[in-house]
DRENPA-3360 file (N, C-alpha, C; in nm, 2 decimals, always signed):
BEGIN
1 = XXXXXXXX = +0.33/-1.39/+1.41/+0.30/-1.36/+1.27/+0.26/-1.48/+1.20 ~ +0.15/-1.47/+1.12/+0.10/-1.58/+1.05/+0.19/-1.62/+0.93 ~ +0.17/-1.75/+0.88/+0.26/-1.80/+0.79/+0.27/-1.72/+0.66 ~ +0.16/-1.67/+0.61/+0.17/-1.59/+0.49/+0.24/-1.46/+0.51 ~ +0.23/-1.40/+0.62/+0.31/-1.28/+0.65/+0.46/-1.31/+0.66 ~ +0.49/-1.42/+0.72/+0.63/-1.47/+0.73/+0.68/-1.48/+0.58 ~ +0.61/-1.55/+0.50/+0.65/-1.57/+0.36/+0.67/-1.44/+0.29 ~ +0.58/-1.35/+0.30/+0.59/-1.22/+0.24/+0.71/-1.14/+0.29;
9 = XXXXXXXX = +0.73/-1.14/+0.42/+0.84/-1.07/+0.47/+0.97/-1.13/+0.42 ~ +0.99/-1.26/+0.43/+1.11/-1.32/+0.39/+1.14/-1.31/+0.24 ~ +1.03/-1.32/+0.16/+1.05/-1.30/+0.02/+1.10/-1.16/-0.02 ~ +1.04/-1.06/+0.04/+1.07/-0.92/+0.01/+1.21/-0.88/+0.07 ~ +1.25/-0.95/+0.18/+1.38/-0.93/+0.23/+1.48/-0.98/+0.12 ~ +1.45/-1.09/+0.06/+1.53/-1.15/-0.04/+1.54/-1.07/-0.17 ~ +1.43/-1.01/-0.22/+1.43/-0.94/-0.34/+1.45/-0.79/-0.33 ~ +1.47/-0.74/-0.21/+1.46/-0.60/-0.18/+1.54/-0.51/-0.28;
17 = XXXXXXXX = +1.67/-0.54/-0.29/+1.76/-0.46/-0.36/+1.72/-0.46/-0.51 ~ +1.69/-0.57/-0.57/+1.65/-0.58/-0.71/+1.51/-0.52/-0.73 ~ +1.42/-0.54/-0.64/+1.29/-0.48/-0.65/+1.30/-0.33/-0.65 ~ +1.38/-0.27/-0.56/+1.40/-0.12/-0.56/+1.46/-0.07/-0.69 ~ +1.55/-0.14/-0.74/+1.62/-0.09/-0.86/+1.53/-0.09/-0.98 ~ +1.43/-0.18/-0.98/+1.33/-0.19/-1.10/+1.21/-0.11/-1.08 ~ +1.15/-0.11/-0.96/+1.02/-0.05/-0.93/+1.03/+0.10/-0.92 ~ +1.13/+0.15/-0.86/+1.13/+0.30/-0.84/+1.14/+0.37/-0.97;
25 = XXXXXXXX = +1.22/+0.33/-1.07/+1.21/+0.40/-1.20/+1.08/+0.39/-1.27 ~ +1.01/+0.28/-1.25/+0.88/+0.26/-1.31/+0.78/+0.36/-1.26 ~ +0.79/+0.39/-1.13/+0.70/+0.49/-1.07/+0.70/+0.62/-1.14 ~ +0.82/+0.66/-1.19/+0.83/+0.79/-1.26/+0.76/+0.78/-1.40 ~ +0.73/+0.66/-1.45/+0.66/+0.65/-1.58/+0.51/+0.63/-1.56 ~ +0.45/+0.66/-1.45/+0.31/+0.64/-1.43/+0.24/+0.77/-1.39 ~ +0.23/+0.86/-1.48/+0.17/+0.99/-1.44/+0.02/+0.98/-1.40 ~ -0.05/+0.89/-1.46/-0.19/+0.88/-1.42/-0.21/+0.84/-1.28;
33 = XXXXXXXX = -0.14/+0.73/-1.24/-0.16/+0.69/-1.10/-0.10/+0.79/-1.00 ~ +0.01/+0.86/-1.04/+0.06/+0.96/-0.95/-0.04/+1.07/-0.94 ~ -0.12/+1.10/-1.04/-0.22/+1.20/-1.02/-0.32/+1.17/-0.91 ~ -0.35/+1.04/-0.88/-0.43/+1.00/-0.77/-0.36/+1.04/-0.64 ~ -0.23/+1.03/-0.63/-0.16/+1.07/-0.51/-0.17/+1.22/-0.49 ~ -0.16/+1.29/-0.60/-0.17/+1.44/-0.59/-0.31/+1.48/-0.54 ~ -0.42/+1.41/-0.59/-0.55/+1.44/-0.54/-0.57/+1.41/-0.40 ~ -0.51/+1.29/-0.36/-0.51/+1.25/-0.22/-0.44/+1.35/-0.13;
41 = XXXXXXXX = -0.33/+1.40/-0.17/-0.25/+1.50/-0.09/-0.33/+1.63/-0.07 ~ -0.40/+1.67/-0.18/-0.48/+1.79/-0.17/-0.60/+1.78/-0.07 ~ -0.65/+1.66/-0.05/-0.76/+1.63/+0.04/-0.73/+1.60/+0.18 ~ -0.61/+1.56/+0.21/-0.57/+1.51/+0.34/-0.54/+1.63/+0.44 ~ -0.59/+1.61/+0.56/-0.55/+1.70/+0.67/-0.50/+1.62/+0.78 ~ -0.37/+1.64/+0.82/-0.31/+1.56/+0.93/-0.21/+1.46/+0.88 ~ -0.15/+1.38/+0.97/-0.05/+1.29/+0.94/-0.10/+1.17/+0.85 ~ -0.01/+1.11/+0.78/-0.04/+1.01/+0.68/+0.05/+0.89/+0.70;
49 = XXXXXXXX = +0.00/+0.77/+0.68/+0.08/+0.65/+0.68/+0.08/+0.59/+0.54 ~ +0.19/+0.55/+0.49/+0.21/+0.48/+0.36/+0.24/+0.34/+0.40 ~ +0.14/+0.25/+0.40/+0.15/+0.11/+0.45/+0.19/+0.02/+0.34 ~ +0.29/-0.06/+0.36/+0.35/-0.14/+0.26/+0.44/-0.05/+0.17 ~ +0.52/+0.03/+0.23/+0.59/+0.13/+0.16/+0.71/+0.09/+0.08 ~ +0.75/-0.04/+0.09/+0.86/-0.09/+0.01/+0.98/-0.01/+0.03 ~ +1.05/+0.03/-0.08/+1.18/+0.10/-0.07/+1.16/+0.25/-0.05 ~ +1.04/+0.30/-0.02/+1.01/+0.43/+0.03/+0.99/+0.54/-0.08;
57 = XXXXXXXX = +0.98/+0.51/-0.20/+0.97/+0.61/-0.31/+0.83/+0.68/-0.30 ~ +0.73/+0.61/-0.27/+0.59/+0.67/-0.26/+0.59/+0.76/-0.14 ~ +0.64/+0.71/-0.03/+0.65/+0.79/+0.09/+0.72/+0.92/+0.07 ~ +0.83/+0.92/+0.00/+0.91/+1.04/-0.03/+0.83/+1.13/-0.13 ~ +0.76/+1.07/-0.22/+0.67/+1.15/-0.31/+0.56/+1.22/-0.24 ~ +0.50/+1.15/-0.15/+0.39/+1.21/-0.07/+0.45/+1.33/+0.02 ~ +0.57/+1.31/+0.07/+0.63/+1.41/+0.15/+0.66/+1.53/+0.06 ~ +0.70/+1.51/-0.06/+0.73/+1.62/-0.15/+0.60/+1.69/-0.19;
65 = XXXXXXXX = +0.49/+1.63/-0.18/+0.36/+1.69/-0.20/+0.31/+1.77/-0.08 ~ +0.39/+1.77/+0.03/+0.36/+1.85/+0.15/+0.30/+1.78/+0.26 ~ +0.30/+1.64/+0.26/+0.24/+1.57/+0.36/+0.34/+1.53/+0.47 ~ +0.29/+1.52/+0.59/+0.36/+1.46/+0.71/+0.34/+1.31/+0.71 ~ +0.43/+1.23/+0.65/+0.40/+1.09/+0.62/+0.51/+1.00/+0.68 ~ +0.46/+0.89/+0.73/+0.54/+0.78/+0.78/+0.53/+0.65/+0.69 ~ +0.64/+0.60/+0.65/+0.63/+0.47/+0.57/+0.64/+0.35/+0.66 ~ +0.56/+0.25/+0.64/+0.56/+0.13/+0.72/+0.57/+0.01/+0.62;
73 = XXXXXXXX = +0.66/-0.09/+0.65/+0.67/-0.20/+0.57/+0.70/-0.33/+0.65 ~ +0.65/-0.44/+0.60/+0.67/-0.57/+0.67/+0.81/-0.61/+0.67 ~ +0.88/-0.57/+0.56/+1.02/-0.62/+0.54/+1.12/-0.53/+0.60 ~ +1.20/-0.58/+0.69/+1.31/-0.50/+0.75/+1.41/-0.46/+0.64 ~ +1.44/-0.54/+0.54/+1.53/-0.50/+0.44/+1.48/-0.39/+0.36 ~ +1.35/-0.39/+0.32/+1.29/-0.28/+0.25/+1.30/-0.15/+0.33 ~ +1.27/-0.15/+0.46/+1.28/-0.04/+0.55/+1.43/+0.01/+0.55 ~ +1.52/-0.08/+0.55/+1.66/-0.04/+0.55/+1.70/+0.04/+0.42;
81 = XXXXXXXX = +1.65/-0.01/+0.31/+1.67/+0.06/+0.18/+1.60/+0.19/+0.18 ~ +1.48/+0.20/+0.23/+1.41/+0.33/+0.23/+1.48/+0.43/+0.32 ~ +1.53/+0.39/+0.43/+1.60/+0.48/+0.52/+1.73/+0.53/+0.46 ~ +1.80/+0.44/+0.38/+1.92/+0.48/+0.32/+1.90/+0.58/+0.20 ~ +1.79/+0.55/+0.13/+1.77/+0.64/+0.01/+1.70/+0.77/+0.05 ~ +1.62/+0.77/+0.16/+1.54/+0.89/+0.20/+1.56/+0.91/+0.34 ~ +1.69/+0.96/+0.38/+1.72/+0.97/+0.52/+1.64/+1.07/+0.60 ~ +1.58/+1.16/+0.53/+1.50/+1.27/+0.60/+1.35/+1.22/+0.63;
89 = XXXXXXXX = +1.32/+1.10/+0.58/+1.18/+1.05/+0.60/+1.18/+0.95/+0.71 ~ +1.06/+0.93/+0.77/+1.04/+0.83/+0.88/+0.99/+0.70/+0.82 ~ +1.05/+0.59/+0.86/+1.01/+0.46/+0.82/+1.02/+0.36/+0.94 ~ +0.93/+0.27/+0.94/+0.93/+0.17/+1.05/+0.88/+0.03/+1.00 ~ +0.93/-0.07/+1.06/+0.88/-0.21/+1.03/+0.75/-0.24/+1.10 ~ +0.66/-0.29/+1.02/+0.53/-0.32/+1.08/+0.43/-0.38/+0.98 ~ +0.32/-0.43/+1.03/+0.22/-0.50/+0.94/+0.09/-0.42/+0.93 ~ +0.03/-0.41/+0.82/-0.09/-0.34/+0.80/-0.21/-0.42/+0.87;
97 = XXXXXXXX = -0.18/-0.54/+0.91/-0.28/-0.62/+0.99/-0.29/-0.57/+1.13 ~ -0.19/-0.50/+1.18/-0.19/-0.45/+1.32/-0.10/-0.32/+1.32 ~ -0.16/-0.21/+1.28/-0.08/-0.09/+1.27/-0.05/-0.03/+1.41 ~ +0.07/+0.03/+1.42/+0.12/+0.09/+1.54/+0.08/+0.24/+1.55 ~ -0.05/+0.27/+1.53/-0.10/+0.40/+1.54/-0.22/+0.40/+1.63 ~ -0.23/+0.50/+1.72/-0.35/+0.51/+1.81/-0.48/+0.53/+1.72 ~ -0.59/+0.50/+1.78/-0.72/+0.52/+1.72/-0.73/+0.67/+1.68 ~ -0.77/+0.69/+1.55/-0.80/+0.83/+1.51/-0.68/+0.92/+1.50;
105 = XXXXXXXX = -0.56/+0.87/+1.48/-0.45/+0.95/+1.48/-0.42/+1.01/+1.34 ~ -0.46/+0.94/+1.24/-0.41/+0.97/+1.10/-0.52/+1.05/+1.03 ~ -0.47/+1.14/+0.94/-0.56/+1.21/+0.85/-0.57/+1.13/+0.72 ~ -0.48/+1.05/+0.69/-0.48/+0.97/+0.56/-0.40/+0.85/+0.57 ~ -0.43/+0.75/+0.48/-0.36/+0.63/+0.47/-0.35/+0.58/+0.33 ~ -0.23/+0.55/+0.28/-0.21/+0.50/+0.15/-0.17/+0.35/+0.15 ~ -0.23/+0.26/+0.07/-0.18/+0.13/+0.05/-0.16/+0.11/-0.10 ~ -0.04/+0.14/-0.15/-0.01/+0.15/-0.29/+0.04/+0.02/-0.34;
113 = XXXXXXXX = -0.04/-0.06/-0.40/-0.01/-0.19/-0.45/+0.05/-0.28/-0.34 ~ +0.00/-0.27/-0.22/+0.05/-0.34/-0.10/-0.05/-0.44/-0.04 ~ -0.18/-0.44/-0.09/-0.27/-0.54/-0.04/-0.27/-0.66/-0.12 ~ -0.17/-0.66/-0.22/-0.16/-0.77/-0.32/-0.13/-0.91/-0.26 ~ -0.07/-0.91/-0.14/-0.03/-1.04/-0.08/-0.13/-1.08/+0.03 ~ -0.23/-1.01/+0.06/-0.32/-1.05/+0.16/-0.43/-1.14/+0.11 ~ -0.45/-1.26/+0.17/-0.56/-1.34/+0.14/-0.69/-1.26/+0.14 ~ -0.78/-1.27/+0.04/-0.90/-1.18/+0.03/-0.98/-1.19/+0.16;
121 = XXXXXXXX = -0.99/-1.31/+0.23/-1.07/-1.32/+0.35/-1.02/-1.23/+0.46 ~ -0.89/-1.19/+0.45/-0.84/-1.10/+0.56/-0.86/-0.95/+0.53 ~ -0.91/-0.92/+0.41/-0.92/-0.78/+0.38/-1.03/-0.70/+0.47 ~ -1.14/-0.76/+0.51/-1.23/-0.69/+0.59/-1.17/-0.64/+0.72 ~ -1.09/-0.73/+0.78/-1.02/-0.69/+0.91/-0.91/-0.59/+0.89 ~ -0.84/-0.60/+0.77/-0.74/-0.50/+0.74/-0.80/-0.36/+0.72 ~ -0.91/-0.36/+0.64/-0.98/-0.23/+0.62/-1.04/-0.17/+0.74 ~ -1.09/-0.26/+0.83/-1.13/-0.21/+0.96/-1.01/-0.15/+1.04;
129 = XXXXXXXX = -0.90/-0.21/+1.03/-0.78/-0.15/+1.09/-0.74/-0.02/+1.03 ~ -0.75/-0.01/+0.90/-0.73/+0.12/+0.84/-0.82/+0.23/+0.90 ~ -0.95/+0.19/+0.91/-1.05/+0.29/+0.96/-1.03/+0.32/+1.10 ~ -0.98/+0.23/+1.18/-0.95/+0.26/+1.32/-0.85/+0.37/+1.34 ~ -0.75/+0.37/+1.25/-0.64/+0.47/+1.26/-0.68/+0.61/+1.22 ~ -0.79/+0.62/+1.14/-0.82/+0.75/+1.07/-0.92/+0.83/+1.15 ~ -0.91/+0.96/+1.15/-1.01/+1.05/+1.20/-1.13/+1.04/+1.11 ~ -1.25/+1.08/+1.16/-1.37/+1.09/+1.07/-1.33/+1.19/+0.96;
137 = XXXXXXXX = -1.36/+1.16/+0.84/-1.33/+1.24/+0.73/-1.19/+1.21/+0.67 ~ -1.11/+1.13/+0.74/-0.98/+1.09/+0.69/-0.99/+1.02/+0.56 ~ -0.88/+1.02/+0.49/-0.88/+0.97/+0.35/-0.80/+0.84/+0.34 ~ -0.85/+0.75/+0.26/-0.77/+0.63/+0.22/-0.76/+0.62/+0.07 ~ -0.64/+0.57/+0.03/-0.62/+0.55/-0.11/-0.55/+0.41/-0.13 ~ -0.61/+0.33/-0.22/-0.56/+0.20/-0.25/-0.53/+0.19/-0.39 ~ -0.42/+0.12/-0.42/-0.39/+0.08/-0.56/-0.37/-0.07/-0.56 ~ -0.42/-0.14/-0.66/-0.41/-0.29/-0.67/-0.43/-0.34/-0.81;
145 = XXXXXXXX = -0.39/-0.47/-0.83/-0.40/-0.54/-0.95/-0.54/-0.60/-0.96 ~ -0.60/-0.60/-1.08/-0.74/-0.64/-1.10/-0.74/-0.78/-1.16 ~ -0.84/-0.85/-1.11/-0.86/-0.99/-1.16/-0.93/-1.07/-1.05 ~ -0.93/-1.20/-1.07/-0.99/-1.30/-0.98/-0.90/-1.42/-0.98 ~ -0.78/-1.41/-0.93/-0.68/-1.52/-0.94/-0.59/-1.52/-0.82 ~ -0.55/-1.63/-0.77/-0.44/-1.65/-0.67/-0.31/-1.69/-0.75 ~ -0.21/-1.61/-0.73/-0.08/-1.64/-0.80/+0.02/-1.70/-0.69 ~ +0.10/-1.79/-0.74/+0.20/-1.85/-0.65/+0.33/-1.86/-0.72;
153 = XXXXXXXX = +0.39/-1.75/-0.75/+0.52/-1.75/-0.83/+0.63/-1.82/-0.75 ~ +0.72/-1.88/-0.82/+0.84/-1.94/-0.76/+0.96/-1.85/-0.76 ~ +0.96/-1.75/-0.85/+1.07/-1.65/-0.85/+1.01/-1.52/-0.88 ~ +1.08/-1.41/-0.84/+1.04/-1.28/-0.87/+1.17/-1.19/-0.86 ~ +1.18/-1.10/-0.95/+1.30/-1.01/-0.95/+1.43/-1.08/-0.94 ~ +1.43/-1.20/-1.01/+1.55/-1.28/-1.01/+1.59/-1.36/-0.89 ~ +1.49/-1.38/-0.80/+1.52/-1.45/-0.68/+1.40/-1.55/-0.65 ~ +1.43/-1.66/-0.57/+1.32/-1.74/-0.53/+1.23/-1.67/-0.43;
161 = XXXXXXXX = +1.10/-1.69/-0.44/+1.00/-1.64/-0.34/+0.90/-1.74/-0.30 ~ +0.84/-1.72/-0.19/+0.74/-1.82/-0.14/+0.60/-1.76/-0.11 ~ +0.58/-1.63/-0.15/+0.46/-1.57/-0.12/+0.35/-1.60/-0.22 ~ +0.22/-1.58/-0.18/+0.11/-1.58/-0.28/+0.07/-1.44/-0.30 ~ +0.01/-1.42/-0.42/-0.04/-1.28/-0.45/-0.18/-1.30/-0.51 ~ -0.26/-1.19/-0.50/-0.40/-1.20/-0.53/-0.45/-1.09/-0.62 ~ -0.51/-1.12/-0.73/-0.58/-1.02/-0.82/-0.72/-1.00/-0.76 ~ -0.76/-0.87/-0.76/-0.88/-0.83/-0.69/-0.98/-0.76/-0.77;
169 = XXXXXXXX = -1.11/-0.78/-0.74/-1.22/-0.71/-0.81/-1.25/-0.58/-0.75 ~ -1.24/-0.47/-0.83/-1.26/-0.34/-0.77/-1.40/-0.32/-0.71 ~ -1.50/-0.38/-0.76/-1.64/-0.37/-0.70/-1.64/-0.43/-0.57 ~ -1.57/-0.55/-0.55/-1.57/-0.62/-0.42/-1.49/-0.53/-0.32 ~ -1.38/-0.47/-0.37/-1.30/-0.39/-0.28/-1.38/-0.27/-0.23 ~ -1.45/-0.21/-0.32/-1.54/-0.10/-0.28/-1.64/-0.14/-0.18 ~ -1.70/-0.25/-0.20/-1.80/-0.30/-0.10/-1.73/-0.32/+0.04 ~ -1.62/-0.38/+0.04/-1.55/-0.41/+0.16/-1.51/-0.28/+0.23;
177 = XXXXXXXX = -1.47/-0.18/+0.16/-1.44/-0.05/+0.21/-1.56/+0.01/+0.28 ~ -1.68/+0.00/+0.21/-1.80/+0.05/+0.26/-1.84/-0.02/+0.39 ~ -1.82/-0.15/+0.40/-1.85/-0.22/+0.52/-1.76/-0.18/+0.63 ~ -1.64/-0.14/+0.60/-1.54/-0.10/+0.71/-1.56/+0.05/+0.75 ~ -1.65/+0.12/+0.69/-1.68/+0.26/+0.73/-1.62/+0.36/+0.64 ~ -1.61/+0.33/+0.51/-1.56/+0.43/+0.42/-1.66/+0.46/+0.31 ~ -1.67/+0.58/+0.26/-1.74/+0.62/+0.14/-1.64/+0.63/+0.03 ~ -1.66/+0.54/-0.08/-1.57/+0.55/-0.19/-1.60/+0.67/-0.27;
185 = XXXXXXXX = -1.50/+0.76/-0.29/-1.53/+0.89/-0.36/-1.47/+0.90/-0.50 ~ -1.38/+0.81/-0.53/-1.32/+0.81/-0.67/-1.27/+0.67/-0.71 ~ -1.28/+0.64/-0.83/-1.23/+0.51/-0.89/-1.15/+0.54/-1.02 ~ -1.04/+0.47/-1.03/-0.96/+0.49/-1.15/-0.93/+0.35/-1.20 ~ -0.95/+0.32/-1.33/-0.92/+0.20/-1.40/-0.81/+0.23/-1.50 ~ -0.70/+0.14/-1.50/-0.59/+0.16/-1.58/-0.54/+0.03/-1.64 ~ -0.47/+0.04/-1.76/-0.40/-0.08/-1.81/-0.28/-0.10/-1.73 ~ -0.23/-0.22/-1.72/-0.11/-0.25/-1.64/-0.01/-0.33/-1.73;
193 = XXXXXXXX = +0.11/-0.35/-1.68/+0.21/-0.42/-1.76/+0.17/-0.57/-1.77 ~ +0.12/-0.62/-1.66/+0.08/-0.76/-1.65/-0.07/-0.78/-1.64 ~ -0.13/-0.70/-1.56/-0.27/-0.71/-1.53/-0.33/-0.57/-1.53 ~ -0.46/-0.56/-1.55/-0.53/-0.43/-1.53/-0.51/-0.38/-1.38 ~ -0.52/-0.25/-1.37/-0.49/-0.19/-1.24/-0.61/-0.10/-1.20 ~ -0.63/-0.08/-1.07/-0.73/+0.00/-1.02/-0.68/+0.08/-0.90 ~ -0.73/+0.21/-0.89/-0.71/+0.29/-0.77/-0.85/+0.33/-0.71 ~ -0.87/+0.31/-0.58/-0.99/+0.36/-0.51/-0.95/+0.46/-0.41;
201 = XXXXX = -1.03/+0.57/-0.40/-1.01/+0.67/-0.30/-1.13/+0.67/-0.21 ~ -1.12/+0.69/-0.08/-1.24/+0.69/+0.00/-1.22/+0.78/+0.12 ~ -1.33/+0.81/+0.19/-1.34/+0.90/+0.30/-1.40/+0.82/+0.42 ~ -1.33/+0.83/+0.54/-1.39/+0.77/+0.66/-1.51/+0.84/+0.70 ~ -1.62/+0.77/+0.73/-1.75/+0.82/+0.77/-1.78/+0.78/+0.91;
% end
């Protein structure tokens, strides 16, 4: 595992309990972004992966929308919390840089504010990995913070952390998705609590 993945995993293991207690209630206050998940669910045919699932609330939401979904997260502590809170759902420890799914197994993939910690130069390979796992016509949905900045916080959720985080340009992300074999079918721009936010939906071609 590369050093930035180690830092991300260890940081989220540290903040996991406080992250879950703060982020899960906020999700219930975001009807516009949840609408993108509803549209995604209506378009998907087949099993779905929620990559970077954190404490599992989005995975559970997708399941409630009728999807056969598996949550995957880099942090074992996050997966432990997800399993505790949503015992009827499937969760596993893993990295979006090397997903444990066969080629063309998935009908859909969600990365909901989870590409935040990937160095931008790694995104082409990660999006190619997303495409590998999807059937032709499979759906991808990304949510991310908008900007052009590398952040290196010393604390988060009341704990010390060592990860970096990246604000991303939606046009650049759309271009990278196209290069990886996706057609971008919908874009949503939103205000955020700290930074602007964007959701991109795409179809594997």
